[in-house]
A tleap script that builds the chain and sets N, CA, C and O, in Angstrom:
source leaprc.protein.ff14SB
mol = sequence {
  NMET GLN HIE LEU THR VAL ARG ASN ILE PRO
  PRO GLU LEU ALA SER ALA LEU SER ASN GLU
  LYS HIE ARG ARG GLN THR SER LEU ASN GLN
  THR VAL ILE ASP LEU LEU ARG GLN SER LEU
  GLY VAL VAL PRO GLY HIE GLN ARG SER ASN
  GLY LEU GLY ARG LEU ALA GLY SER TRP THR
  GLN GLU GLU LEU GLU GLU PHE GLU ALA ALA
  THR ALA PRO THR ARG GLU ILE ASP GLU GLU
  LEU TRP CARG
}
set mol.1.N position { -65.721 71.691 43.774 }
set mol.1.CA position { -64.991 72.413 44.785 }
set mol.1.C position { -63.706 72.952 44.169 }
set mol.1.O position { -62.999 72.226 43.469 }
set mol.2.N position { -63.406 74.195 44.422 }
set mol.2.CA position { -62.204 74.841 43.894 }
set mol.2.C position { -60.987 74.500 44.753 }
set mol.2.O position { -61.109 74.241 45.950 }
set mol.3.N position { -59.841 74.504 44.136 }
set mol.3.CA position { -58.569 74.345 44.837 }
set mol.3.C position { -57.789 75.639 44.662 }
set mol.3.O position { -57.873 76.290 43.620 }
set mol.4.N position { -57.037 76.004 45.683 }
set mol.4.CA position { -56.289 77.248 45.666 }
set mol.4.C position { -54.907 76.992 46.251 }
set mol.4.O position { -54.774 76.364 47.301 }
set mol.5.N position { -53.891 77.478 45.568 }
set mol.5.CA position { -52.525 77.386 46.073 }
set mol.5.C position { -52.046 78.802 46.337 }
set mol.5.O position { -52.154 79.680 45.480 }
set mol.6.N position { -51.519 79.011 47.527 }
set mol.6.CA position { -50.989 80.326 47.886 }
set mol.6.C position { -49.496 80.163 48.097 }
set mol.6.O position { -49.061 79.321 48.883 }
set mol.7.N position { -48.715 80.965 47.399 }
set mol.7.CA position { -47.255 80.873 47.479 }
set mol.7.C position { -46.682 82.101 48.181 }
set mol.7.O position { -47.342 83.132 48.312 }
set mol.8.N position { -45.467 81.964 48.618 }
set mol.8.CA position { -44.688 83.061 49.210 }
set mol.8.C position { -45.370 83.676 50.432 }
set mol.8.O position { -45.420 84.898 50.573 }
set mol.9.N position { -45.888 82.833 51.301 }
set mol.9.CA position { -46.504 83.323 52.537 }
set mol.9.C position { -45.398 83.804 53.462 }
set mol.9.O position { -44.484 83.038 53.770 }
set mol.10.N position { -45.455 85.043 53.910 }
set mol.10.CA position { -44.420 85.564 54.815 }
set mol.10.C position { -44.368 84.736 56.107 }
set mol.10.O position { -45.395 84.241 56.571 }
set mol.11.N position { -43.186 84.592 56.676 }
set mol.11.CA position { -43.021 83.766 57.883 }
set mol.11.C position { -43.951 84.170 59.028 }
set mol.11.O position { -44.488 83.309 59.725 }
set mol.12.N position { -44.143 85.472 59.222 }
set mol.12.CA position { -44.998 85.910 60.339 }
set mol.12.C position { -46.455 85.508 60.111 }
set mol.12.O position { -47.172 85.212 61.067 }
set mol.13.N position { -46.892 85.496 58.863 }
set mol.13.CA position { -48.253 85.063 58.551 }
set mol.13.C position { -48.383 83.554 58.714 }
set mol.13.O position { -49.387 83.073 59.238 }
set mol.14.N position { -47.388 82.810 58.275 }
set mol.14.CA position { -47.396 81.357 58.439 }
set mol.14.C position { -47.445 80.987 59.916 }
set mol.14.O position { -48.162 80.070 60.316 }
set mol.15.N position { -46.682 81.705 60.710 }
set mol.15.CA position { -46.672 81.457 62.154 }
set mol.15.C position { -48.031 81.780 62.777 }
set mol.15.O position { -48.536 81.016 63.599 }
set mol.16.N position { -48.616 82.902 62.388 }
set mol.16.CA position { -49.927 83.291 62.914 }
set mol.16.C position { -50.994 82.271 62.519 }
set mol.16.O position { -51.866 81.941 63.322 }
set mol.17.N position { -50.925 81.770 61.283 }
set mol.17.CA position { -51.880 80.749 60.844 }
set mol.17.C position { -51.695 79.458 61.647 }
set mol.17.O position { -52.671 78.823 62.045 }
set mol.18.N position { -50.466 79.087 61.875 }
set mol.18.CA position { -50.188 77.885 62.658 }
set mol.18.C position { -50.717 78.035 64.080 }
set mol.18.O position { -51.337 77.114 64.613 }
set mol.19.N position { -50.476 79.186 64.693 }
set mol.19.CA position { -50.985 79.444 66.046 }
set mol.19.C position { -52.509 79.395 66.073 }
set mol.19.O position { -53.101 78.830 66.992 }
set mol.20.N position { -53.131 79.978 65.080 }
set mol.20.CA position { -54.595 79.990 65.015 }
set mol.20.C position { -55.135 78.581 64.808 }
set mol.20.O position { -56.156 78.214 65.389 }
set mol.21.N position { -54.463 77.801 63.995 }
set mol.21.CA position { -54.844 76.405 63.763 }
set mol.21.C position { -54.844 75.627 65.083 }
set mol.21.O position { -55.771 74.869 65.366 }
set mol.22.N position { -53.808 75.824 65.873 }
set mol.22.CA position { -53.721 75.132 67.165 }
set mol.22.C position { -54.781 75.652 68.129 }
set mol.22.O position { -55.379 74.877 68.875 }
set mol.23.N position { -55.013 76.949 68.115 }
set mol.23.CA position { -56.027 77.530 69.006 }
set mol.23.C position { -57.409 76.974 68.700 }
set mol.23.O position { -58.172 76.652 69.611 }
set mol.24.N position { -57.730 76.862 67.411 }
set mol.24.CA position { -59.042 76.360 66.983 }
set mol.24.C position { -59.130 74.843 67.010 }
set mol.24.O position { -60.221 74.275 66.953 }
set mol.25.N position { -57.984 74.192 67.097 }
set mol.25.CA position { -57.908 72.733 67.065 }
set mol.25.C position { -58.555 72.174 65.790 }
set mol.25.O position { -59.343 71.229 65.830 }
set mol.26.N position { -58.194 72.791 64.662 }
set mol.26.CA position { -58.660 72.337 63.354 }
set mol.26.C position { -57.452 72.218 62.430 }
set mol.26.O position { -56.331 72.567 62.799 }
set mol.27.N position { -57.702 71.730 61.248 }
set mol.27.CA position { -56.618 71.624 60.263 }
set mol.27.C position { -56.264 73.016 59.742 }
set mol.27.O position { -57.039 73.963 59.876 }
set mol.28.N position { -55.093 73.116 59.154 }
set mol.28.CA position { -54.686 74.385 58.550 }
set mol.28.C position { -55.656 74.767 57.439 }
set mol.28.O position { -56.037 75.931 57.311 }
set mol.29.N position { -56.053 73.786 56.639 }
set mol.29.CA position { -56.985 74.037 55.543 }
set mol.29.C position { -58.301 74.625 56.083 }
set mol.29.O position { -58.794 75.625 55.560 }
set mol.30.N position { -58.868 74.003 57.129 }
set mol.30.CA position { -60.141 74.481 57.685 }
set mol.30.C position { -59.972 75.860 58.317 }
set mol.30.O position { -60.858 76.707 58.212 }
set mol.31.N position { -58.841 76.081 58.969 }
set mol.31.CA position { -58.582 77.386 59.575 }
set mol.31.C position { -58.556 78.480 58.517 }
set mol.31.O position { -59.161 79.536 58.702 }
set mol.32.N position { -57.863 78.237 57.412 }
set mol.32.CA position { -57.780 79.227 56.330 }
set mol.32.C position { -59.164 79.470 55.734 }
set mol.32.O position { -59.538 80.618 55.490 }
set mol.33.N position { -59.926 78.407 55.498 }
set mol.33.CA position { -61.283 78.573 54.952 }
set mol.33.C position { -62.138 79.394 55.898 }
set mol.33.O position { -62.837 80.308 55.460 }
set mol.34.N position { -62.097 79.085 57.195 }
set mol.34.CA position { -62.895 79.832 58.176 }
set mol.34.C position { -62.494 81.297 58.235 }
set mol.34.O position { -63.355 82.176 58.295 }
set mol.35.N position { -61.185 81.568 58.218 }
set mol.35.CA position { -60.715 82.956 58.263 }
set mol.35.C position { -61.103 83.724 57.002 }
set mol.35.O position { -61.473 84.895 57.079 }
set mol.36.N position { -61.023 83.078 55.853 }
set mol.36.CA position { -61.445 83.721 54.608 }
set mol.36.C position { -62.945 84.025 54.636 }
set mol.36.O position { -63.370 85.111 54.241 }
set mol.37.N position { -63.735 83.072 55.101 }
set mol.37.CA position { -65.179 83.303 55.214 }
set mol.37.C position { -65.475 84.497 56.110 }
set mol.37.O position { -66.263 85.375 55.757 }
set mol.38.N position { -64.829 84.518 57.278 }
set mol.38.CA position { -65.036 85.611 58.224 }
set mol.38.C position { -64.676 86.957 57.612 }
set mol.38.O position { -65.467 87.900 57.652 }
set mol.39.N position { -63.483 87.040 57.048 }
set mol.39.CA position { -62.985 88.333 56.559 }
set mol.39.C position { -63.751 88.822 55.336 }
set mol.39.O position { -63.843 90.027 55.102 }
set mol.40.N position { -64.303 87.894 54.554 }
set mol.40.CA position { -65.048 88.285 53.356 }
set mol.40.C position { -66.546 88.369 53.598 }
set mol.40.O position { -67.306 88.726 52.697 }
set mol.41.N position { -66.971 88.044 54.806 }
set mol.41.CA position { -68.375 88.170 55.153 }
set mol.41.C position { -69.272 87.134 54.504 }
set mol.41.O position { -70.433 87.420 54.209 }
set mol.42.N position { -68.757 85.944 54.277 }
set mol.42.CA position { -69.571 84.900 53.664 }
set mol.42.C position { -69.759 83.719 54.631 }
set mol.42.O position { -69.757 82.556 54.228 }
set mol.43.N position { -69.920 84.052 55.906 }
set mol.43.CA position { -70.196 83.033 56.903 }
set mol.43.C position { -71.656 82.629 56.746 }
set mol.43.O position { -72.540 83.482 56.818 }
set mol.44.N position { -71.923 81.347 56.534 }
set mol.44.CA position { -73.310 80.923 56.341 }
set mol.44.C position { -74.215 81.365 57.493 }
set mol.44.O position { -73.899 81.148 58.663 }
set mol.45.N position { -75.338 81.984 57.146 }
set mol.45.CA position { -76.309 82.410 58.151 }
set mol.45.C position { -76.021 83.742 58.805 }
set mol.45.O position { -76.783 84.175 59.669 }
set mol.46.N position { -74.938 84.411 58.416 }
set mol.46.CA position { -74.599 85.695 59.030 }
set mol.46.C position { -74.422 86.757 57.963 }
set mol.46.O position { -73.955 86.482 56.857 }
set mol.47.N position { -74.811 88.001 58.321 }
set mol.47.CA position { -74.546 89.124 57.441 }
set mol.47.C position { -73.265 89.795 57.903 }
set mol.47.O position { -72.940 89.797 59.090 }
set mol.48.N position { -72.550 90.358 56.959 }
set mol.48.CA position { -71.312 91.067 57.292 }
set mol.48.C position { -71.650 92.310 58.102 }
set mol.48.O position { -72.629 92.999 57.816 }
set mol.49.N position { -70.851 92.588 59.096 }
set mol.49.CA position { -71.107 93.708 59.992 }
set mol.49.C position { -69.783 94.336 60.395 }
set mol.49.O position { -68.754 93.664 60.466 }
set mol.50.N position { -69.828 95.642 60.658 }
set mol.50.CA position { -68.629 96.297 61.154 }
set mol.50.C position { -68.502 96.155 62.666 }
set mol.50.O position { -67.538 96.644 63.256 }
set mol.51.N position { -69.463 95.491 63.294 }
set mol.51.CA position { -69.393 95.237 64.724 }
set mol.51.C position { -69.942 96.335 65.600 }
set mol.51.O position { -70.073 96.142 66.809 }
set mol.52.N position { -70.265 97.476 65.037 }
set mol.52.CA position { -70.732 98.585 65.860 }
set mol.52.C position { -72.131 98.337 66.415 }
set mol.52.O position { -72.453 98.806 67.507 }
set mol.53.N position { -72.957 97.614 65.684 }
set mol.53.CA position { -74.298 97.316 66.178 }
set mol.53.C position { -74.254 96.557 67.489 }
set mol.53.O position { -75.067 96.789 68.383 }
set mol.54.N position { -73.298 95.649 67.594 }
set mol.54.CA position { -73.140 94.871 68.816 }
set mol.54.C position { -72.739 95.776 69.979 }
set mol.54.O position { -73.161 95.555 71.114 }
set mol.55.N position { -71.924 96.795 69.699 }
set mol.55.CA position { -71.472 97.707 70.750 }
set mol.55.C position { -72.512 98.764 71.091 }
set mol.55.O position { -72.728 99.079 72.261 }
set mol.56.N position { -73.154 99.308 70.063 }
set mol.56.CA position { -74.058 100.434 70.283 }
set mol.56.C position { -75.521 100.043 70.260 }
set mol.56.O position { -76.376 100.826 70.674 }
set mol.57.N position { -75.826 98.849 69.785 }
set mol.57.CA position { -77.223 98.455 69.681 }
set mol.57.C position { -77.880 99.136 68.498 }
set mol.57.O position { -77.205 99.631 67.596 }
set mol.58.N position { -79.172 99.157 68.512 }
set mol.58.CA position { -79.894 99.824 67.436 }
set mol.58.C position { -81.023 100.640 68.039 }
set mol.58.O position { -81.535 100.321 69.112 }
set mol.59.N position { -81.399 101.684 67.345 }
set mol.59.CA position { -82.417 102.588 67.843 }
set mol.59.C position { -83.695 102.444 67.047 }
set mol.59.O position { -83.679 102.110 65.862 }
set mol.60.N position { -84.788 102.698 67.713 }
set mol.60.CA position { -86.052 102.824 67.007 }
set mol.60.C position { -86.095 104.221 66.408 }
set mol.60.O position { -85.282 105.075 66.760 }
set mol.61.N position { -87.034 104.457 65.509 }
set mol.61.CA position { -87.190 105.795 64.924 }
set mol.61.C position { -87.470 106.817 66.019 }
set mol.61.O position { -86.957 107.935 65.972 }
set mol.62.N position { -88.273 106.444 66.991 }
set mol.62.CA position { -88.600 107.350 68.104 }
set mol.62.C position { -87.356 107.703 68.915 }
set mol.62.O position { -87.176 108.861 69.292 }
set mol.63.N position { -86.492 106.718 69.189 }
set mol.63.CA position { -85.267 106.972 69.937 }
set mol.63.C position { -84.324 107.874 69.147 }
set mol.63.O position { -83.665 108.740 69.722 }
set mol.64.N position { -84.259 107.673 67.832 }
set mol.64.CA position { -83.423 108.517 66.983 }
set mol.64.C position { -83.907 109.961 67.032 }
set mol.64.O position { -83.109 110.884 67.195 }
set mol.65.N position { -85.209 110.152 66.891 }
set mol.65.CA position { -85.771 111.509 66.926 }
set mol.65.C position { -85.524 112.171 68.277 }
set mol.65.O position { -85.237 113.366 68.336 }
set mol.66.N position { -85.632 111.404 69.363 }
set mol.66.CA position { -85.365 111.943 70.704 }
set mol.66.C position { -83.900 112.362 70.834 }
set mol.66.O position { -83.598 113.419 71.389 }
set mol.67.N position { -82.996 111.529 70.319 }
set mol.67.CA position { -81.569 111.854 70.368 }
set mol.67.C position { -81.270 113.101 69.548 }
set mol.67.O position { -80.549 113.988 70.005 }
set mol.68.N position { -81.822 113.171 68.337 }
set mol.68.CA position { -81.579 114.336 67.488 }
set mol.68.C position { -82.130 115.606 68.116 }
set mol.68.O position { -81.505 116.662 68.014 }
set mol.69.N position { -83.278 115.527 68.759 }
set mol.69.CA position { -83.840 116.700 69.434 }
set mol.69.C position { -82.946 117.122 70.607 }
set mol.69.O position { -82.735 118.313 70.832 }
set mol.70.N position { -82.428 116.151 71.345 }
set mol.70.CA position { -81.586 116.455 72.502 }
set mol.70.C position { -80.242 117.051 72.098 }
set mol.70.O position { -79.673 117.854 72.837 }
set mol.71.N position { -79.732 116.665 70.932 }
set mol.71.CA position { -78.420 117.152 70.506 }
set mol.71.C position { -78.503 118.306 69.503 }
set mol.71.O position { -77.473 118.788 69.033 }
set mol.72.N position { -79.700 118.745 69.178 }
set mol.72.CA position { -79.870 119.841 68.211 }
set mol.72.C position { -79.094 121.099 68.607 }
set mol.72.O position { -78.495 121.729 67.735 }
set mol.73.N position { -79.080 121.488 69.878 }
set mol.73.CA position { -78.333 122.703 70.237 }
set mol.73.C position { -76.839 122.634 69.897 }
set mol.73.O position { -76.205 123.672 69.709 }
set mol.74.N position { -76.281 121.451 69.817 }
set mol.74.CA position { -74.856 121.344 69.503 }
set mol.74.C position { -74.573 121.656 68.041 }
set mol.74.O position { -73.420 121.857 67.660 }
set mol.75.N position { -75.612 121.697 67.224 }
set mol.75.CA position { -75.424 122.002 65.809 }
set mol.75.C position { -75.611 123.490 65.511 }
set mol.75.O position { -75.423 123.934 64.378 }
set mol.76.N position { -75.981 124.249 66.538 }
set mol.76.CA position { -76.169 125.685 66.337 }
set mol.76.C position { -74.827 126.395 66.459 }
set mol.76.O position { -74.009 126.043 67.308 }
set mol.77.N position { -74.607 127.373 65.627 }
set mol.77.CA position { -73.364 128.144 65.640 }
set mol.77.C position { -73.569 129.387 66.494 }
set mol.77.O position { -74.496 130.164 66.271 }
set mol.78.N position { -72.696 129.559 67.466 }
set mol.78.CA position { -72.731 130.744 68.313 }
set mol.78.C position { -71.897 131.812 67.620 }
set mol.78.O position { -70.668 131.746 67.620 }
set mol.79.N position { -72.567 132.793 67.033 }
set mol.79.CA position { -71.899 133.848 66.276 }
set mol.79.C position { -70.897 134.625 67.137 }
set mol.79.O position { -69.886 135.100 66.620 }
set mol.80.N position { -71.159 134.759 68.421 }
set mol.80.CA position { -70.250 135.491 69.305 }
set mol.80.C position { -68.896 134.803 69.433 }
set mol.80.O position { -67.869 135.469 69.560 }
set mol.81.N position { -68.892 133.471 69.400 }
set mol.81.CA position { -67.636 132.738 69.511 }
set mol.81.C position { -66.773 132.846 68.269 }
set mol.81.O position { -65.569 132.598 68.330 }
set mol.82.N position { -67.371 133.214 67.142 }
set mol.82.CA position { -66.647 133.243 65.867 }
set mol.82.C position { -66.255 134.651 65.432 }
set mol.82.O position { -65.864 134.847 64.282 }
set mol.83.N position { -66.349 135.599 66.293 }
set mol.83.CA position { -65.965 136.971 65.946 }
set mol.83.C position { -64.536 137.251 66.271 }
set mol.83.O position { -64.057 138.361 66.040 }
savepdb mol mol.pdb
quit
């Protein structure tokens, strides 16, 4: 197991870590490890995500093709508007 020492932590970061430690009801060490795992995407059993899939879901190929067909007119340039 590796050991890591972090020096010169700004007061606002130290305070935020302390608040998070109390919120999670874990040790400071465990809180830092959990936050590092989360931010670096190395949470066991999870893939890193930007979170958009959770908000927008995912489409099948058929749904994608339907969406692209429905929005195709928005990609056409109206020459009259550009004169």
